[in-house]
ZAPAKOL-458327 format. One record per atom (N, C-alpha, C, O, CB): residue in one letter; x, y, z. Coordinates in pm, whole numbers, padded with zeros to 5 digits, always signed. Glycine has a CB too. Example, Ala and Ser with C-alpha at 12.3 -4.5 7.8 and 13.67 -1.06 7.14 Angstrom:
A+01319-00569+00780;A+01230-00450+00780;A+01320-00330+00780;A+01424-00332+00846;A+01131-00447+00905;S+01285-00225+00708;S+01367-00106+00714;S+01290+00003+00787;S+01341+00114+00804;S+01408-00060+00572;
This chain:
X+00252-03853+04963;X+00159-03816+05071;X+00019-03890+05079;X-00006-03972+05167;X+00133-03672+05058;X-00067-03854+04978;X-00194-03928+04967;X-00177-03967+04807;X-00112-03908+04720;X-00343-03829+05011;X-00250-04074+04798;X-00281-04114+04678;X-00425-04117+04637;X-00440-04104+04515;X-00229-04229+04665;X-00522-04130+04698;X-00639-04124+04698;X-00734-04072+04811;X-00766-04132+04913;X-00657-04227+04669;X-00780-03911+04760;X-00854-03840+04848;X-00997-03869+04839;X-01034-03895+04725;X-00831-03706+04830;X-01086-03871+04928;X-01224-03863+04937;X-01285-03720+04952;X-01208-03640+05004;X-01263-03945+05046;X-01396-03678+04921;X-01448-03528+04957;X-01598-03581+04936;X-01652-03583+04825;X-01389-03377+04841;X-01653-03617+05040;X-01804-03591+05033;X-01853-03459+05028;X-01822-03365+05101;X-01868-03644+05140;X-01951-03463+04909;X-02018-03311+04877;X-02174-03319+04873;X-02236-03409+04817;X-01965-03248+04719;X-02231-03216+04937;X-02370-03209+04928;X-02410-03072+04885;X-02530-03046+04889;X-02434-03247+05056;X-02330-02984+04847;X-02343-02837+04798;X-02343-02741+04903;X-02379-02630+04864;X-02468-02813+04719;X-02316-02749+05022;X-02340-02682+05115;X-02211-02586+05123;X-02108-02610+05060;X-02375-02767+05227;X-02228-02481+05204;X-02076-02397+05200;X-01973-02482+05267;X-01856-02475+05228;X-02075-02241+05287;X-02007-02563+05366;X-01903-02654+05457;X-01858-02726+05350;X-01737-02712+05334;X-01962-02756+05588;X-01909-02795+05276;X-01869-02871+05148;X-01788-02839+05044;X-01712-02918+04987;X-01960-02895+05088;X-01809-02680+05010;X-01731-02612+04923;X-01601-02591+04980;X-01503-02587+04907;X-01790-02494+04883;X-01590-02574+05120;X-01490-02532+05173;X-01388-02675+05173;X-01283-02679+05109;X-01533-02462+05311;X-01434-02777+05247;X-01404-02906+05227;X-01321-02923+05065;X-01198-02923+05055;X-01551-02989+05245;X-01402-02933+04964;X-01351-02940+04844;X-01244-02851+04802;X-01150-02906+04744;X-01444-02930+04768;X-01239-02736+04819;X-01124-02638+04789;X-01007-02685+04871;X-00899-02679+04813;X-01161-02482+04826;X-01005-02740+05017;X-00907-02787+05073;X-00869-02911+05016;X-00748-02936+05013;X-00929-02791+05195;X-00959-03005+04964;X-00923-03164+04906;X-00828-03119+04776;X-00719-03169+04749;X-01089-03275+04847;X-00890-03019+04708;X-00827-02981+04565;X-00702-02970+04618;X-00617-03046+04571;X-00878-02841+04479;X-00669-02889+04710;X-00522-02839+04727;X-00443-02932+04770;X-00325-02909+04746;X-00502-02731+04816;X-00469-03043+04832;X-00421-03141+04890;X-00388-03249+04796;X-00292-03323+04815;X-00502-03175+04983;X-00477-03259+04684;X-00482-03337+04576;X-00366-03284+04473;X-00273-03349+04426;X-00626-03335+04520;X-00395-03174+04455;X-00276-03098+04364;X-00147-03120+04433;X-00068-03203+04385;X-00297-02927+04347;X-00121-03063+04526;X+00032-03118+04601;X+00083-03243+04620;X+00202-03262+04643;X+00042-03087+04730;X-00005-03339+04611;X+00017-03488+04645;X+00000-03577+04524;X+00023-03698+04523;X-00084-03537+04755;X-00052-03487+04395;X-00086-03561+04280;X-00152-03706+04308;X-00123-03819+04268;X+00039-03574+04199;X-00247-03659+04388;X-00349-03780+04423;X-00493-03781+04357;X-00544-03678+04313;X-00376-03778+04579;X-00541-03876+04353;X-00667-03887+04289;X-00798-03825+04381;X-00817-03866+04495;X-00686-04043+04257;X-00861-03751+04336;X-00955-03696+04423;X-01115-03753+04411;X-01160-03732+04298;X-00946-03547+04398;X-01183-03800+04476;X-01303-03857+04451;X-01389-03783+04499;X-01361-03759+04617;X-01319-03975+04490;X-01501-03726+04460;X-01599-03659+04522;X-01755-03765+04538;X-01813-03822+04445;X-01614-03515+04427;X-01788-03767+04667;X-01907-03853+04671;X-02040-03760+04701;X-02030-03659+04770;X-01887-03969+04788;X-02139-03795+04656;X-02264-03735+04708;X-02343-03828+04700;X-02360-03902+04603;X-02317-03620+04647;X-02412-03829+04835;X-02485-03917+04887;X-02638-03879+04910;X-02665-03769+04959;X-02420-03951+04998;X-02731-03962+04879;X-02865-03930+04883;X-02940-04021+04937;X-02912-04139+04919;X-02913-03904+04772;X-03050-03985+05012;X-03104-04089+05113;X-03225-04136+05028;X-03286-04059+04954;X-03149-04025+05274;X-03258-04272+05044;X-03391-04325+05015;X-03501-04226+05066;X-03494-04165+05172;X-03408-04466+05081;X-03606-04218+04973;X-03696-04145+05043;X-03816-04230+05136;X-03830-04352+05126;X-03757-04057+04938;X-03891-04153+05218;X-03952-04217+05311;X-04098-04225+05248;X-04117-04172+05138;X-03936-04146+05450;X-04198-04287+05313;X-04327-04296+05301;X-04398-04167+05289;X-04491-04144+05213;X-04371-04368+05401;X-04333-04068+05390;X-04390-03946+05407;X-04347-03873+05262;X-04422-03804+05192;X-04334-03872+05550;X-04238-03899+05240;X-04178-03796+05130;X-04242-03870+05010;X-04228-03804+04907;X-03990-03780+05120;X-04297-03968+04993;X-04374-04059+04871;X-04499-03967+04864;X-04540-03922+04757;X-04420-04248+04914;X-04561-03939+04989;X-04682-03899+04981;X-04698-03747+04941;X-04807-03694+04917;X-04740-03932+05101;X-04581-03688+04939;X-04595-03560+04889;X-04593-03559+04725;X-04643-03470+04656;X-04483-03474+04951;X-04530-03668+04682;X-04545-03672+04531;X-04683-03681+04474;X-04709-03634+04364;X-04473-03785+04480;X-04781-03748+04558;X-04916-03770+04497;X-04965-03607+04505;X-05054-03586+04423;X-05024-03894+04592;X-04936-03509+04567;X-05026-03385+04519;X-04933-03288+04434;X-04925-03166+04447;X-05094-03294+04657;X-04855-03377+04334;X-04804-03308+04211;X-04846-03396+04117;X-04784-03502+04102;X-04652-03279+04200;X-04944-03370+04049;X-05050-03469+03967;X-04955-03419+03787;X-04959-03494+03690;X-05290-03395+03994;X-04902-03324+03786;X-04822-03290+03679;X-04705-03323+03658;X-04653-03309+03547;X-04814-03190+03669;X-04636-03381+03774;X-04507-03442+03780;X-04505-03534+03877;X-04467-03494+03987;X-04404-03354+03800;X-04540-03664+03865;X-04546-03775+03954;X-04416-03871+03963;X-04424-03982+04015;X-04663-03853+03914;X-04310-03826+03914;X-04207-03887+03905;X-04148-03977+04045;X-04169-03936+04159;X-04125-03785+03859;X-04087-04081+04023;X-04068-04165+04126;X-03945-04066+04200;X-03852-04012+04140;X-04028-04333+04072;X-03972-04058+04336;X-03886-03991+04443;X-03744-04007+04423;X-03665-03918+04392;X-03916-04042+04579;X-03720-04117+04441;X-03573-04168+04440;X-03497-04142+04307;X-03374-04129+04314;X-03570-04325+04466;X-03563-04132+04174;X-03506-04092+04064;X-03479-03943+04077;X-03369-03892+04056;X-03585-04128+03951;X-03573-03888+04107;X-03554-03718+04133;X-03405-03694+04208;X-03312-03627+04164;X-03695-03648+04252;X-03409-03757+04311;X-03319-03772+04430;X-03177-03767+04367;X-03091-03679+04377;X-03347-03915+04516;X-03176-03904+04289;X-03083-03945+04212;X-03025-03847+04140;X-02909-03814+04163;X-03122-04034+04141;X-03096-03789+04048;X-03072-03678+03936;X-03029-03550+03997;X-02953-03479+03932;X-03205-03646+03850;X-03066-03515+04110;X-03045-03394+04166;X-02904-03405+04249;X-02842-03302+04272;X-03172-03354+04254;X-02852-03535+04294;X-02724-03558+04345;X-02618-03569+04249;X-02501-03541+04276;X-02725-03669+04418;X-02662-03613+04126;X-02586-03626+03997;X-02533-03468+03953;X-02417-03432+03931;X-02693-03698+03875;X-02638-03401+03947;X-02575-03263+03934;X-02492-03184+04030;X-02407-03102+03992;X-02667-03187+03913;X-02522-03213+04178;X-02454-03175+04269;X-02310-03226+04264;X-02226-03143+04298;X-02519-03204+04375;X-02266-03344+04230;X-02144-03420+04216;X-02098-03364+04095;X-01978-03340+04091;X-02159-03575+04213;X-02155-03342+04010;X-02113-03283+03862;X-02053-03139+03913;X-01933-03111+03915;X-02265-03264+03734;X-02128-03078+03943;X-02083-02934+03998;X-01961-02924+04088;X-01879-02832+04077;X-02195-02873+04079;X-01949-03048+04204;X-01836-03030+04241;X-01707-03083+04177;X-01594-03069+04221;X-01846-03061+04344;X-01750-03156+04050;X-01612-03249+03975;X-01593-03113+03899;X-01478-03113+03855;X-01645-03427+03854;X-01644-03019+03872;X-01606-02927+03781;X-01542-02813+03864;X-01452-02743+03817;X-01725-02885+03692;X-01590-02795+03986;X-01504-02685+04071;X-01373-02764+04098;X-01271-02698+04080;X-01583-02631+04228;X-01363-02852+04126;X-01210-02905+04142;X-01162-02891+04012;X-01059-02824+04007;X-01188-03062+04194;X-01209-02938+03889;X-01114-02930+03785;X-01059-02772+03773;X-00941-02743+03756;X-01185-02984+03649;X-01175-02670+03784;X-01122-02519+03776;X-01029-02486+03905;X-00976-02375+03896;X-01257-02406+03771;X-01010-02532+03980;X-00879-02566+04092;X-00764-02621+04040;X-00653-02606+04090;X-00912-02671+04203;X-00785-02676+03951;X-00661-02725+03875;X-00625-02865+03919;X-00513-02912+03901;X-00535-02629+03898;X-00742-02940+03988;X-00717-03100+03993;X-00763-03184+03881;X-00879-03197+03843;X-00785-03160+04110;X-00663-03238+03836;X-00652-03332+03688;X-00732-03464+03701;X-00802-03510+03610;X-00481-03383+03651;X-00711-03529+03840;X-00750-03650+03846;X-00862-03661+03927;X-00854-03703+04042;X-00655-03727+03883;X-00986-03619+03865;X-01122-03622+03975;X-01204-03692+03885;X-01215-03703+03763;X-01202-03461+04032;X-01269-03746+04010;X-01405-03850+03960;X-01530-03816+04052;X-01507-03795+04171;X-01368-04036+03984;X-01638-03811+04014;X-01763-03787+04104;X-01848-03929+04106;X-01856-03999+04005;X-01863-03654+04039;X-01891-03952+04192;X-01951-04056+04259;X-02118-03998+04289;X-02142-03877+04292;X-01853-04093+04402;X-02212-04089+04308;X-02329-04088+04363;X-02396-04201+04428;X-02416-04294+04350;X-02396-04051+04281;X-02436-04221+04550;X-02442-04354+04608;X-02603-04305+04690;X-02633-04191+04725;X-02279-04405+04724;X-02668-04401+04700;X-02784-04385+04800;X-02759-04449+04940;X-02693-04553+04944;X-02913-04450+04740;X-02810-04393+05061;X-02772-04434+05174;X-02759-04335+05264;X-02758-04212+05251;X-02671-04498+05164;X-02748-04425+05385;X-02733-04305+05530;X-02570-04270+05504;X-02471-04336+05471;X-02765-04397+05737;X-02596-04136+05537;X-02449-04038+05474;X-02320-04114+05524;X-02236-04164+05450;X-02436-03851+05551;X-02318-04113+05664;X-02181-04140+05710;X-02135-04299+05687;X-02018-04332+05667;X-02173-04101+05867;X-02239-04383+05692;X-02204-04513+05639;X-02166-04535+05561;X-02069-04611+05562;X-02258-04578+05628;X-02223-04475+05425;X-02207-04461+05302;X-02075-04412+05237;X-02015-04465+05143;X-02300-04391+05272;X-02035-04277+05321;X-01928-04237+05322;X-01801-04356+05353;X-01725-04394+05265;X-01943-04130+05410;X-01798-04394+05463;X-01707-04456+05530;X-01707-04618+05451;X-01611-04694+05445;X-01747-04446+05697;X-01797-04634+05414;X-01777-04778+05317;X-01743-04758+05203;X-01677-04850+05155;X-01891-04866+05293;X-01765-04653+05122;X-01699-04605+05015;X-01542-04597+05019;X-01470-04656+04937;X-01753-04484+04994;X-01498-04523+05116;X-01336-04508+05177;X-01318-04645+05159;X-01257-04678+05057;X-01300-04449+05353;X-01359-04737+05239;X-01281-04867+05262;X-01275-04929+05105;X-01164-04965+05065;X-01366-04980+05383;X-01384-04942+05022;X-01397-04970+04892;X-01288-04950+04810;X-01232-05041+04750;X-01492-04907+04846;X-01251-04817+04806;X-01187-04734+04706;X-01052-04707+04768;X-00989-04613+04719;X-01269-04599+04672;X-00995-04776+04869;X-00855-04761+04937;X-00832-04587+04931;X-00745-04527+04868;X-00719-04860+04838;X-00926-04539+05005;X-00900-04408+05036;X-00770-04377+05130;X-00729-04466+05204;X-01023-04359+05097;X-00719-04272+05127;X-00602-04237+05225;X-00669-04140+05306;X-00663-04155+05428;X-00460-04175+05158;X-00726-04055+05265;X-00785-03896+05363;X-00898-03875+05312;X-00925-03876+05192;X-00699-03735+05351;X-00974-03851+05408;X-01133-03817+05373;X-01127-03652+05427;X-01077-03621+05535;X-01271-03936+05477;X-01184-03557+05337;X-01167-03426+05372;X-01337-03389+05359;X-01405-03393+05257;X-01047-03336+05266;X-01373-03360+05477;X-01521-03327+05497;X-01556-03205+05583;X-01503-03174+05690;X-01588-03445+05560;X-01663-03135+05513;X-01704-03013+05602;X-01745-03041+05736;X-01790-03152+05766;X-01815-02939+05543;X-01733-02951+05816;X-01802-02953+05947;X-01979-02952+05943;X-02056-03022+06009;X-01744-02818+06025;X-02004-02869+05864;X-02179-02859+05872;X-02222-02890+05701;X-02161-02838+05608;X-02245-02660+05933;X-02312-02964+05687;X-02352-02952+05542;X-02501-02937+05551;X-02539-02856+05635;X-02306-03080+05448;X-02582-02992+05489;X-02735-02967+05435;X-02778-03068+05544;X-02893-03096+05511;X-02783-03011+05249;X-02754-03126+05639;X-02840-03236+05723;X-02951-03204+05784;X-02971-03083+05797;X-02773-03293+05826;X-03026-03274+05824;X-03152-03259+05892;X-03147-03216+06016;X-03035-03180+06052;X-03220-03368+05895;X-03233-03208+06096;X-03246-03185+06233;X-03216-03294+06323;X-03160-03292+06433;X-03368-03143+06258;X-03262-03387+06258;X-03182-03550+06302;X-03018-03513+06349;X-02970-03526+06462;X-03170-03683+06127;X-02957-03470+06238;X-02809-03463+06260;X-02783-03341+06363;X-02666-03320+06395;X-02728-03439+06112;X-02872-03272+06408;X-02832-03186+06542;X-02843-03261+06661;X-02770-03235+06756;X-02921-03061+06567;X-02955-03381+06667;X-03013-03442+06793;X-02875-03555+06817;X-02820-03577+06925;X-03195-03524+06765;X-02841-03618+06682;X-02771-03730+06690;X-02630-03752+06671;X-02563-03853+06692;X-02822-03796+06622;X-02584-03603+06612;X-02467-03585+06580;X-02435-03599+06435;X-02484-03686+06362;X-02399-03660+06654;X-02340-03496+06395;X-02334-03470+06247;X-02237-03551+06177;X-02130-03587+06228;X-02303-03330+06218;X-02282-03584+06039;X-02215-03677+05960;X-02087-03656+05957;X-02028-03753+05908;X-02257-03683+05838;X-02001-03550+05995;X-01872-03559+06003;X-01830-03592+06119;X-01714-03635+06119;X-01818-03462+05968;X-01892-03586+06238;X-01860-03645+06378;X-01875-03814+06341;X-01784-03889+06375;X-01985-03582+06515;X-01962-03853+06288;X-01985-03996+06270;X-01896-04043+06162;X-01863-04161+06173;X-02132-04029+06238;X-01851-03980+06064;X-01727-04013+05984;X-01582-04041+06054;X-01500-04127+06024;X-01708-03898+05892;X-01578-03957+06139;X-01457-03926+06240;X-01450-04048+06318;X-01343-04108+06326;X-01479-03791+06343;X-01549-04089+06374;X-01558-04197+06457;X-01545-04353+06388;X-01495-04446+06451;X-01689-04176+06525;X-01593-04365+06261;X-01611-04474+06220;X-01485-04476+06087;X-01469-04586+06035;X-01775-04491+06188;X-01435-04410+06055;X-01355-04420+05911;X-01208-04503+05954;X-01164-04479+06066;X-01316-04236+05836;X-01150-04577+05889;X-00997-04646+05927;X-00903-04533+05879;X-00787-04530+05920;X-00955-04810+05838;X-00944-04450+05802;X-00835-04360+05736;X-00823-04241+05815;X-00897-04235+05914;X-00867-04319+05586;X-00730-04123+05787;X-00759-03998+05847;X-00860-03934+05804;X-00901-03948+05688;X-00667-03920+05842;X-00921-03846+05898;X-01048-03759+05833;X-00996-03638+05858;X-00919-03629+05954;X-01206-03774+05900;X-01018-03548+05799;X-00988-03401+05821;X-01132-03309+05805;X-01203-03302+05705;X-00868-03350+05703;X-01149-03255+05909;X-01271-03192+05908;X-01261-03029+05897;X-01202-02962+05981;X-01342-03235+06033;X-01326-02974+05783;X-01279-02834+05749;X-01419-02760+05788;X-01430-02638+05776;X-01224-02811+05574;
């Protein structure tokens, strides 16, 4: 049925539901499951917040990348607990919907399973959710959970 399934994961309840469905499909199809966590490059405003942390002046991108790795690893472990043997976790920086679609194209993804609501910003409510954008841009089928 499917060889390569992608589930974008941001740690939200919706992403966990999508992960459970993707794990179920991956087990039934003996498919590879790719978990993708996307973080966004920080803005100058966010960089200014780092100035008020004199004891922890770490680079915001490094901090966000580290947090994204933790989220991706959590998803990978949840998939393994659900019985998926072939699961890999990836972390990418960029605009969420474009990064997800680009990843799917690069990795010959047969199906994207995505949560209907994630941890998106107010911008997502005004301009459209990530799941909505992915369904419009992806070349493969997209299941919105």
